[in-house]
C-alpha positions in Angstrom: 122.8 130.8 98.5 119.3 129.6 99.3 116.5 132.0 98.4 112.8 131.8 98.8 109.7 133.4 97.3 108.9 135.1 100.6 109.1 138.9 101.1 109.6 140.1 104.7 107.4 142.9 106.0 109.3 145.9 107.4 110.6 146.3 110.1 110.8 142.6 110.7 110.4 141.4 114.3 109.5 144.9 115.4 106.4 145.1 113.2 103.2 146.4 114.7 99.8 147.3 113.3 97.4 149.8 114.7 94.0 148.1 115.2 90.6 148.7 116.6 87.9 146.2 117.6 84.5 146.0 115.8 81.4 144.6 117.4 79.0 142.4 115.4 75.4 142.2 116.3 72.7 140.0 114.8 70.4 137.1 115.7 73.2 134.5 115.7 76.8 135.3 115.2 78.8 132.3 113.9 82.4 131.9 112.7 81.1 131.8 109.2 79.2 135.1 109.6 82.2 136.7 111.1 84.1 135.8 108.0 81.4 137.4 105.9 81.7 140.5 108.0 85.4 140.7 107.3 84.7 140.4 103.6 82.1 143.2 103.8 84.7 145.5 105.5 87.2 144.6 102.7 84.7 145.3 99.9 83.0 148.4 101.2 85.8 150.2 103.1 89.0 148.5 102.0 89.8 147.4 105.6 91.7 144.3 106.6 89.9 142.4 109.4 90.0 139.1 111.2 87.8 137.5 113.8 89.1 137.7 117.4 90.3 134.3 118.6 87.5 132.5 120.5 84.9 135.2 120.0 83.3 135.6 116.5 81.3 138.6 117.7 84.5 140.7 117.8 86.6 141.6 114.8 90.2 143.0 114.9 90.4 145.6 112.2 93.6 147.2 110.8 92.6 150.8 111.1 93.7 153.9 113.2 90.3 155.6 113.6 86.8 154.7 114.5 85.1 152.1 112.2 82.1 153.3 110.3 78.8 151.5 111.0 78.1 148.9 108.3 75.0 146.8 107.7 75.4 143.5 105.9 72.6 141.2 104.8 71.8 138.3 102.5 68.7 136.2 101.8 68.9 134.2 105.0 70.9 136.5 107.4 71.8 140.0 108.4 74.2 141.7 110.8 75.5 145.1 111.8 79.2 146.0 112.2 80.0 148.9 114.6 83.1 150.2 116.3 83.4 148.6 119.8 84.6 151.8 121.4 87.8 150.4 122.8 91.0 152.4 122.3 93.3 151.9 119.3 95.8 149.1 120.0 99.4 148.4 118.9 99.2 144.8 117.8 102.8 143.4 117.7 104.4 140.0 117.7 104.8 140.2 121.5 101.0 140.9 121.9 98.9 138.0 123.2 97.5 137.0 119.8 100.0 138.9 117.7 101.8 135.9 116.2 98.4 134.5 115.1 96.7 137.7 113.9 99.5 139.8 112.4 100.2 137.5 109.5 96.5 137.3 108.6 96.0 141.1 108.8 99.1 141.9 106.7 98.1 139.3 104.1 94.6 140.7 103.9 95.9 144.3 103.6 98.2 143.1 100.8 95.2 141.4 99.0 93.3 144.7 99.2 96.2 146.6 97.6 96.3 144.0 94.8 92.7 144.6 94.1 93.1 148.4 94.0 96.4 148.7 92.1 96.4 145.9 89.5 94.2 144.5 86.8 94.5 141.0 88.3 91.3 139.1 89.0 90.1 136.3 91.3 87.9 133.3 90.6 87.0 131.2 93.6 89.5 132.2 96.2 90.7 135.6 97.5 94.2 134.2 97.7 94.4 133.1 94.0 94.8 135.8 91.3 95.1 135.7 87.5 96.6 137.9 84.9 94.1 139.9 82.9 95.4 138.5 79.6 96.7 135.1 78.5 100.4 135.1 77.9 100.0 132.3 75.4 97.4 130.7 73.2 98.0 127.2 71.8 95.3 125.4 69.9 92.3 124.8 72.1 93.6 126.6 75.2 94.6 130.0 76.5 97.3 130.0 79.2 97.3 132.5 82.0 99.7 133.3 84.8 98.2 132.4 88.2 99.5 133.8 91.5 98.9 132.3 95.0 99.2 134.5 98.0 99.9 133.5 101.6 101.5 134.6 104.8 103.9 133.0 107.2 105.5 133.9 110.6 109.2 133.3 110.6 110.9 133.0 114.0 113.5 135.8 114.6 112.7 137.3 111.2 109.1 138.5 111.2 106.0 138.2 109.0 106.5 137.1 105.4 104.2 137.4 102.4 104.5 134.4 100.1 103.7 134.8 96.4 104.0 131.8 94.0 103.4 131.7 90.3 101.7 128.9 88.3 99.6 128.5 85.2 95.9 128.3 84.5 94.3 126.9 81.4 91.0 128.1 79.9 89.4 127.1 76.6 90.2 129.5 73.7 86.5 129.2 72.6 83.4 130.0 74.5 80.5 127.6 75.0 78.8 129.3 72.1 81.3 127.6 69.9 80.9 124.1 71.4 77.1 124.2 71.3 76.5 126.4 68.2 73.2 125.7 66.4 73.0 124.8 62.7 76.1 122.6 62.6 76.5 119.4 60.5 76.1 116.2 62.5 79.8 115.4 62.2 80.9 118.9 63.3 78.4 118.9 66.2 79.8 115.6 67.5 83.4 116.8 67.0 82.7 119.9 69.1 80.8 118.1 71.8 83.6 115.6 71.9 86.1 118.4 72.5 83.9 119.8 75.2 83.7 116.4 76.9 87.4 115.9 76.7 88.4 119.4 78.1 85.9 119.1 81.0 86.3 115.4 81.6 82.5 115.1 81.5 82.9 111.5 80.2 84.4 110.7 83.6 81.4 112.2 85.4 83.3 115.5 86.2 81.0 118.5 86.6 82.8 120.6 84.1 84.3 123.7 85.7 83.5 126.9 83.9 84.4 130.6 84.0 81.5 133.0 83.6 82.4 136.6 82.8 79.5 139.0 83.2 81.6 142.1 82.4 81.9 143.1 86.1 83.3 139.9 87.6 84.5 136.5 86.7 82.7 133.7 88.6 83.3 129.9 88.8 80.4 127.7 87.9 79.7 124.2 86.6 78.1 123.0 83.4 74.5 121.7 83.7 73.0 121.5 80.2 72.9 123.2 76.8 69.2 122.8 75.6 69.1 122.8 71.8 67.9 126.1 70.3 67.7 127.9 73.6 68.7 131.6 73.2 69.0 134.5 75.6 65.6 135.7 74.5 63.8 132.3 74.8 65.0 131.1 78.2 61.7 131.9 79.9 61.5 133.7 83.2 64.8 134.0 85.1 65.0 135.0 88.8 68.1 136.7 90.2 68.4 138.0 93.7 64.7 137.7 94.4 63.9 139.6 91.2 62.1 138.1 88.2 62.8 138.9 84.6 60.9 137.6 81.6 64.0 136.3 79.9 67.8 136.2 80.3 68.0 139.0 77.7 65.6 141.1 79.8 67.9 140.6 82.8 71.0 141.6 80.9 69.3 144.7 79.5 68.1 145.8 82.9 71.1 145.0 85.1 74.1 144.8 82.6 73.1 147.1 79.7 76.7 147.5 78.6 77.1 143.8 78.0 77.1 143.1 74.3 74.5 140.3 74.2 72.0 139.7 71.4 68.6 138.0 71.9 69.5 135.4 69.3 72.8 134.4 71.2 72.8 130.8 72.5 72.2 130.3 76.2 73.3 127.4 78.5 72.4 126.5 82.1 75.1 126.4 84.7 75.2 125.8 88.5 76.7 128.5 90.7 78.1 127.6 94.2 75.5 128.3 96.8 72.5 128.3 94.5 70.1 125.4 94.5 69.0 125.4 90.8 70.9 125.9 87.5 70.8 129.3 86.0 70.7 130.4 82.4 73.6 132.5 81.1 74.8 133.6 77.7 77.0 130.9 76.2 79.4 133.3 74.7 80.2 134.6 78.2 81.4 131.2 79.4 84.7 129.4 78.9 86.0 126.1 80.2 88.4 126.1 83.1 90.7 123.3 81.8 92.3 121.4 84.7 95.9 120.6 84.4 95.2 116.9 84.0 93.0 117.6 81.0 95.2 119.9 78.9 96.4 118.7 75.5 99.7 117.0 75.5 101.3 119.8 73.5 100.9 122.3 76.3 101.1 119.9 79.3 104.6 121.1 80.3 103.6 124.8 80.4 103.1 124.5 84.2 106.8 123.5 84.6 108.4 126.8 85.4 112.2 126.7 86.0 113.6 128.4 89.1 115.2 131.1 87.0 111.9 131.9 85.1 109.9 131.7 88.4 112.2 134.3 90.0 112.0 136.6 87.0 108.2 136.4 86.8 107.8 137.1 90.5 110.1 140.1 90.2 107.8 141.5 87.5 104.8 140.8 89.7 106.3 142.8 92.7 107.2 145.6 90.4 103.5 146.2 89.6 102.8 147.3 93.2 105.5 150.0 93.4 105.4 152.0 96.6 103.4 151.2 99.8 102.2 147.8 98.7 100.6 147.4 102.1 98.8 150.8 102.1 98.8 152.4 105.5 98.7 149.1 107.5 102.5 148.5 107.5 105.6 150.2 106.1 106.2 147.9 103.2 108.8 145.1 102.5 112.5 144.6 102.9 114.5 144.5 99.7 114.5 141.3 97.7 113.4 137.8 98.5 114.1 136.3 101.9 117.4 134.4 102.1 117.3 132.1 105.2 120.3 132.2 107.5 122.0 129.0 108.6 120.0 128.9 111.8 116.8 128.3 109.7 118.3 125.7 107.4 118.1 122.0 108.1 119.7 119.3 106.0 118.0 115.9 106.0 120.2 112.9 105.0 119.2 109.9 102.9 119.1 106.8 105.2 120.8 103.5 104.2 118.6 101.4 101.9 118.2 97.7 102.5 118.0 95.2 99.6 117.8 91.4 99.3 120.6 89.1 100.2 121.9 91.6 102.8 122.6 94.3 100.3 122.9 97.8 101.7 123.2 101.0 99.8 124.7 103.4 102.3 124.0 107.1 102.8 125.9 109.2 100.1 129.4 110.1 101.4 128.8 113.8 100.7 125.6 115.9 100.4 126.3 117.2 96.9 124.8 117.0 93.4 127.3 114.4 92.1 127.1 112.0 95.1 123.3 112.2 95.2 123.0 111.6 91.4 125.2 108.5 91.7 123.2 107.3 94.7 119.9 107.4 92.8 121.5 105.7 89.8 122.7 102.9 92.1 119.2 102.0 93.4 118.2 100.1 90.4 121.6 98.5 90.1 121.4 97.2 93.7 117.9 95.9 92.9 119.2 93.9 90.0 122.3 92.7 91.9 120.8 91.9 95.3 117.1 91.4 94.5 114.1 92.8 96.4 114.2 93.3 100.2 111.0 91.4 101.0 109.1 88.9 98.8 105.9 87.3 100.1 106.3 83.5 100.1 102.7 83.1 98.7 103.2 85.7 96.0 101.0 85.0 92.9 103.0 83.1 90.2 100.9 84.0 87.1 100.7 87.3 85.3 97.8 87.7 83.0 98.4 90.1 80.1 95.2 91.5 78.6 95.9 93.2 75.3 93.7 94.9 72.8 93.4 93.2 69.4 94.5 96.6 68.0 98.1 95.4 68.6 99.9 92.3 67.4 100.1 89.3 69.7 103.8 89.3 69.3 104.1 92.8 70.9 101.9 91.7 73.9 103.9 88.5 74.3 107.2 90.5 74.3 105.8 92.8 76.9 104.6 90.0 79.2 107.6 87.8 78.9 110.0 90.6 79.6 108.1 91.7 82.7 107.9 88.2 84.0 111.6 87.7 83.3 112.5 90.8 85.3 110.2 89.8 88.1 112.0 86.5 88.4 115.3 88.4 88.4 114.2 90.7 91.2 112.2 88.2 93.4 113.8 84.9 92.7 110.3 83.4 92.0 109.4 81.6 88.9 106.4 83.2 87.1 104.3 82.4 84.1 102.6 84.8 81.7 99.2 84.2 80.1 98.0 86.3 77.2 94.3 87.4 76.9 93.3 89.1 73.7 90.2 91.2 73.7 88.0 93.4 71.5 86.3 95.3 74.4 87.3 95.9 78.0 84.2 94.1 79.2 85.2 91.1 77.0 88.6 91.1 78.6 87.2 91.3 82.1 84.9 88.4 81.5 87.8 86.2 80.2 89.9 87.1 83.3 87.0 86.3 85.7 86.5 83.0 84.0 90.2 82.2 84.5 90.5 83.4 88.1 88.4 85.2 90.7 91.2 87.5 91.6 94.7 87.8 90.2 97.4 90.0 88.8 96.8 91.5 85.4 98.9 93.7 83.1 96.2 95.5 81.2 97.0 97.1 77.8 94.1 99.6 77.5 92.4 100.2 74.1 91.0 103.5 73.0 87.6 103.1 74.6 86.9 106.5 76.4 86.1 104.9 79.7 88.6 102.0 79.5 90.6 103.1 82.6 87.5 103.2 84.8 85.8 100.2 83.2 88.8 98.0 84.2 88.5 99.1 87.8 84.7 98.6 87.8 84.7 95.2 86.1 87.7 93.7 88.1 87.3 95.1 91.7 89.2 92.2 93.3 92.1 92.2 90.9 95.4 93.9 91.0 95.8 95.9 87.8 98.7 97.6 86.2 97.6 99.6 83.2 99.5 100.5 80.0 98.0 102.3 77.0 98.2 101.0 73.5 99.9 104.2 72.4 102.6 104.0 75.1 103.3 100.3 74.3 103.4 101.0 70.5 105.8 103.9 71.1 108.3 101.8 73.2 108.0 98.7 71.0 109.0 101.0 68.2 112.1 102.1 70.1 113.0 98.4 70.6 112.6 97.4 66.9 113.5 100.6 65.1 115.8 102.5 67.5 115.5 105.8 69.3 117.1 109.2 68.8 120.6 109.6 70.4 121.5 113.2 71.1 125.2 112.5 71.3 125.5 110.8 67.8 122.5 112.9 66.4 121.1 109.8 64.9 118.5 107.0 65.5 120.3 104.1 67.1 119.0 100.6 67.8 121.0 100.4 71.0 119.5 103.5 72.4 116.0 102.2 71.6 116.7 98.9 73.4 117.7 100.9 76.5 114.5 102.9 76.3 112.6 99.6 76.1 114.5 98.1 79.1 113.7 101.2 81.2 110.1 101.0 80.2 109.9 97.3 81.3 111.7 98.1 84.5 109.2 100.7 85.6 106.3 98.4 84.7 107.9 95.5 86.6 108.4 97.6 89.8 104.7 98.6 89.8 103.6 95.0 89.3 106.0 93.9 92.1 104.4 96.4 94.5 100.9 95.2 93.5 102.1 91.7 94.5 103.2 93.1 97.9 106.9 92.9 97.1 109.1 95.4 98.9 111.9 96.5 96.5 114.0 98.0 99.2 113.5 99.1 102.8 114.8 101.3 105.7 115.4 100.3 109.3 114.1 103.6 110.6 112.2 106.6 109.5 113.3 109.3 111.8 112.7 108.8 115.5 109.4 106.8 114.9 109.0 103.1 114.6 105.8 103.6 112.6 103.9 106.3 110.6 100.2 106.3 110.1 98.9 108.4 107.2 95.3 109.7 106.9 94.0 111.0 103.6 90.5 111.9 102.2 89.7 111.3 98.5 88.1 113.2 95.7 84.6 114.6 96.5 85.0 113.2 100.0 83.5 109.8 99.1 86.3 107.7 100.7 89.3 108.0 103.0 92.4 106.0 103.1 94.9 104.9 105.8 98.4 103.7 105.4 100.7 102.3 108.1 104.5 102.0 107.6 106.5 100.1 110.1 110.3 100.5 109.8 112.5 99.4 112.7 115.5 97.3 113.6 115.6 93.7 112.5 114.5 91.2 115.2 111.3 93.0 116.0 108.1 91.6 114.7 107.2 93.0 112.3 110.4 94.9 111.4 109.3 96.3 108.1 105.8 96.4 106.7 103.5 98.8 104.8 99.7 98.2 104.6 97.1 100.6 103.0 93.3 100.4 102.8 90.4 102.5 101.6 87.3 103.0 103.7 83.9 104.7 102.8 83.0 108.0 104.4 79.7 108.3 106.1 79.4 112.0 105.5 80.2 113.1 102.0 79.2 116.7 102.5 82.3 117.6 104.4 86.0 116.6 104.4 86.2 115.6 108.0 86.0 111.9 108.9 83.4 110.6 111.4 85.4 110.0 114.6 83.8 106.6 115.3 84.5 105.4 111.8 88.0 106.7 111.9 88.7 104.9 115.2 87.3 101.6 113.8 89.4 102.0 110.6 92.6 102.6 112.5 92.0 99.5 114.6 91.2 97.5 111.4 94.4 98.6 109.7 96.6 97.7 112.7 94.9 94.2 112.7 95.8 93.8 109.0 99.4 94.8 109.6 100.3 92.7 112.7 100.7 89.0 113.0 99.3 87.1 116.0 102.5 87.5 117.9 104.2 90.9 117.7 106.3 93.5 119.4 104.5 96.7 120.3 105.2 99.9 118.5 107.2 102.2 120.8 106.8 105.4 118.8 104.1 106.5 116.3 103.8 109.5 114.0 100.3 110.3 112.7 100.3 112.3 109.5 97.1 113.9 108.2 97.1 115.1 104.6 95.8 118.6 105.3 94.2 119.9 108.4 93.4 117.8 111.4 89.8 118.7 112.2 88.5 118.7 115.8 86.1 115.8 115.4 88.9 113.7 113.9 91.1 114.4 116.9 88.6 112.7 119.1 88.6 109.7 116.8 92.4 109.6 116.9 92.5 109.8 120.7 90.0 107.0 121.0 91.9 104.8 118.5 95.2 105.4 120.4 93.6 104.4 123.7 92.2 101.2 122.2 95.5 100.4 120.5 97.1 100.6 123.9 94.5 98.3 125.4 95.2 95.8 122.6 98.9 96.1 123.2 99.7 97.4 119.7 101.2 100.4 121.6 102.6 100.3 125.1 101.1 102.6 127.7 104.1 105.0 127.5 104.4 105.0 123.7 105.6 108.3 122.2 103.0 109.6 119.8 103.0 112.8 117.7 100.5 114.2 115.2 101.4 116.5 112.4 99.6 118.0 109.3 101.3 117.5 105.9 100.4 120.2 103.5 101.5 119.1 100.0 99.1 121.4 98.2 99.1 124.5 100.3 98.1 128.1 99.9 101.5 129.0 101.5 103.1 127.9 98.2 106.7 128.3 99.6 109.4 127.7 97.0 113.2 127.3 97.5 116.0 127.8 95.0 119.7 128.5 94.8 121.2 131.7 93.6 124.8 131.0 92.6 127.7 133.4 92.6 127.3 134.0 88.8 123.6 134.9 89.5 122.4 131.7 87.8 119.4 130.1 89.5 118.7 126.4 90.0 116.9 124.0 92.2 118.1 123.3 95.8 119.7 120.0 96.7 117.0 117.6 97.7 116.8 117.2 101.5 117.1 120.9 102.2 114.6 122.1 104.8 113.8 125.5 106.2 112.5 125.7 109.8 110.1 128.7 109.5 109.0 128.6 113.1 108.7 126.3 116.1 105.8 124.3 114.5 106.4 124.6 110.7 109.2 123.1 108.5 109.3 123.3 104.7 111.2 120.3 103.1 112.4 120.1 99.5 112.0 116.3 99.1 112.8 116.7 95.4 115.4 119.0 93.8 118.8 118.7 92.1 120.1 116.3 90.9 116.9 114.4 89.9 114.5 117.2 89.1 114.8 118.1 85.4 111.8 120.3 84.9 110.2 123.0 87.0 111.0 124.2 90.5 111.2 122.0 93.6 107.8 122.2 95.5 108.4 121.7 99.2 105.9 120.1 101.5 105.1 121.7 104.8 105.2 119.7 108.0 103.1 121.5 110.6 102.8 120.7 114.3 99.3 121.2 115.7 99.7 121.2 119.4 100.1 117.4 119.4 103.8 117.2 118.3 106.8 117.5 120.6 109.3 117.1 117.8 108.5 118.8 114.5 112.1 118.3 113.3 111.8 114.6 113.9 108.5 114.4 112.1 110.1 116.2 109.1 113.0 113.7 109.2 110.5 110.8 109.2 108.7 112.3 106.2 111.9 112.7 104.2 113.0 109.2 105.1 109.7 107.7 104.0 109.9 109.6 100.7 113.1 107.6 99.9 111.0 104.5 99.3 110.5 105.6 95.7 109.9 102.1 94.5 108.0 103.0 91.3 110.9 105.0 89.9 114.2 104.4 91.8 116.2 106.8 89.7 114.1 109.9 90.6 113.4 111.4 94.0 109.8 111.0 95.2 108.0 114.0 96.6 105.7 112.2 99.1 106.2 109.8 102.0 105.5 106.3 100.7 102.4 106.1 102.9 101.0 109.3 101.5 101.8 108.1 97.9 100.0 104.9 98.7 96.9 106.6 100.0 96.8 108.9 97.0 97.1 106.0 94.5 94.5 103.9 96.4 92.0 106.7 96.5 92.4 107.4 92.8 91.8 103.7 92.0 88.7 103.7 94.2 87.4 106.9 92.6 87.9 105.2 89.2 85.6 102.4 90.3 83.1 104.9 91.8 83.1 107.0 88.6 82.3 103.9 86.5 79.6 102.7 89.0 77.8 106.0 88.8 77.6 106.1 85.0 
């Protein structure tokens, strides 16, 4: 039976909350100030409040009696909150704004009770909470449980509170350890190197930190660690318009219980919202180690099985005991929500098209055995039938740049095996050319001398910035990267064998299979870089094309990807094109509408030949929220696409938001008759309401670690068929060309934009150094 990590608020669809309205007064009431007023009511009075739709001067507050007058101010603004004098209202799901406001009010009431009843703490979001103590310490890091809270409206069921569990990593040592005075030169460099590695400062990351002042934990960013600066020698510090002669003086005046000595090292950090870095005691600051930076030995700690996840969540809920929503609502129904059949949707795997008219049909049955066999067959079909589409002008030379740290024989075996498999899959003869190097810059120069742009298999050496240096030095090249360590490991399998669990011995045959699998994955990545299509589909749901819009790290760039998949005979019948564009405004996530319009027109021009058949139906998928100014850009682009005949006047066009990393954090698992718990079958979807569907694009049988993480497909007032949009998303995720044996979580267009933006960010990081 399917179960979720959602708890339903009593009494379900008949839920109502008693509310009153609060009036805000001040010089200029904005949506942002309305949010600050809601936060003030939460902090000062423990009240859940949300802005009234369309009128930020009015708040809807979950309270029975008159609201106490409250004054709120900061350095640049102030406002007053007072009861509006209107009668107490019963806000229900049948009220005008009930479906919108009830989930938010209940969620905020729940967060207030978390704050009151538990020792959990927050860092940079009211919806993300952490255990007070690490559940594990391994080497350099402490590992904490992390909980994400959200709310959702479920049709015919009611309001649900979503709680998901994850992991958070913090350094076991404070910054006082990393920048301790009096160290030997070798020890100082070792500690600074560890700091750089855990914060990724060598890649121009800011270095996210956790500052604990004894009363609150606050996120900040590393600025500098001046040598010999102590809490007593910082000079004047200014906090909240008050000056203190030193950091120590500030602590003694404002935080006298904090155990800080004048001789303790101090560092400077940047706090969100403050213009200049501030001095803090180094022993009150730890590194917030991002998941990509954790040591290999603990990298799988964030993989929580469905059984363990369910157990941890049960323990979480047990902490709250009775009345977990206070007086706002009666509480929760027993257990996690188990969706009924009317909420469950099953998405089927479409037929896959290979070369030489090969077709891998939809699995006969939607069960674990048939799906496992289907995914195993994908690579076999590739080898038997070849790739679906091979460009006639595909590059015929593969350069293999290898570090002189490894033998030429190893590099030669890698290159020749990849070229051999490329020939097998594409039918095209290819040659390999080896380029040995001492430094990445040396390799790049040799490659540029040989060709202005080409395809390179680059074996990275141990230079700290090797990955980014390659992108910077060879911007016009198509690069597949492999590390020296990974190549050495797999070549060892080939020549010495690998462990076989069945025979409990090291076997050469097993090692050779590991090598072949390694070569296969590299070859498929190289093939995609050469614009080869390993296998295709003739439709992705009810849409002939899908356009993906994504914004990159730090909002420097955005990427577009266009997938066309339709019946043979139309021109083009199958094509995917992606491109990265610079953002004009890097201070916000939204894309300038004029630039977005031009980019969409440019992408269509890249994708279509001179003579073509118009696209009859188009799905636009925005990674994250579609912002109002982007909607204008989309509308203008669609009108111009119709003028240029890329789309007919009556084309069917839908827009949806795809939330792959969402605060809703909905999870799905199976609870079997024997009470064992495992992942759902991939392709299972849950229709939460008329505009929202959660899809498990991964799951059993190909997910071996962790719990399936669904994506949310959300209609936004521009989608007439959310179910069709979800089906298109699932179908696009079947183009898992980089790893055919394992289900892919994202639509191929979204995976392409992710990969392209990461590659562009790598170039940008190196350029800014």
